C-alpha positions in Angstrom: 142.1 26.4 5.1 139.7 29.4 4.9 136.8 30.6 7.1 133.8 31.0 4.8 131.2 31.9 7.5 131.2 32.2 11.2 128.5 32.5 13.8 128.5 32.1 17.6 127.7 28.4 17.2 129.0 27.3 13.8 131.9 27.9 11.4 132.0 27.0 7.7 135.5 26.2 6.4 136.9 25.7 3.0 139.4 22.9 3.2 142.0 21.9 0.6 142.8 18.3 -0.1 145.8 18.6 2.2 143.7 20.1 5.0 141.2 17.2 4.7 144.1 14.8 4.8 145.5 16.4 7.9 142.2 16.3 9.8 141.5 12.8 8.6 144.9 11.6 9.8 144.7 13.3 13.2 141.2 11.9 13.8 142.3 8.5 12.7 145.2 8.6 15.1 142.9 9.6 18.0 140.4 6.8 17.1 142.8 4.0 16.2 146.4 4.8 17.0 146.5 6.2 20.6 145.3 3.7 23.1 143.1 5.8 25.4 140.1 4.2 27.2 136.8 6.0 26.6 137.0 8.1 29.8 140.6 9.3 28.9 139.6 10.1 25.3 136.6 12.1 26.7 138.8 14.0 29.1 141.5 14.8 26.6 139.2 15.7 23.6 135.9 16.7 25.2 134.1 14.2 22.9 133.0 10.6 23.1 134.6 8.0 20.9 131.4 7.7 18.9 131.5 11.5 18.2 135.1 11.3 17.1 134.4 8.3 14.9 131.4 10.2 13.3 133.7 13.1 12.5 136.4 10.8 11.1 133.8 9.0 8.9 132.5 12.3 7.6 136.0 13.8 6.8 137.0 10.5 5.3 133.9 10.6 3.0 134.7 14.2 2.1 138.2 13.2 1.1 136.9 10.3 -1.1 134.3 12.6 -2.7 137.1 15.2 -3.4 139.0 12.4 -5.2 135.8 11.6 -7.2 135.4 15.3 -8.0 138.9 15.3 -9.3 138.2 12.4 -11.6 134.8 13.6 -12.8 135.7 17.3 -13.0 133.0 18.4 -10.5 132.8 22.1 -9.8 132.9 23.8 -6.4 129.1 24.3 -6.5 128.7 20.5 -7.0 130.9 19.9 -4.0 129.1 22.4 -1.9 125.7 20.9 -2.7 126.7 17.5 -1.3 125.7 18.7 2.2 128.1 16.6 4.4 127.4 17.3 8.1 128.4 15.6 11.4 125.3 14.5 13.3 124.8 16.5 16.4 125.0 14.5 19.6 123.0 16.0 22.5 
């Protein structure tokens, strides 16, 4: 895992396949493995269940697309152009 860019409000990371798997598995455990009610999840993570699920969906998609890139031989530039972002919740 590498920091590509950093500002006061955002960070851009470069993640390996293993990094993506680690984050995916941790988010999946929070969403589906640990049995916290919505209030407890918010207290422990600082995020709503919907926000965590959105992040899980995005990281899961990134992992799948990495798998596709491996099959198709996509370049780093191709991957960077896919523009995956988590919707901001106000």
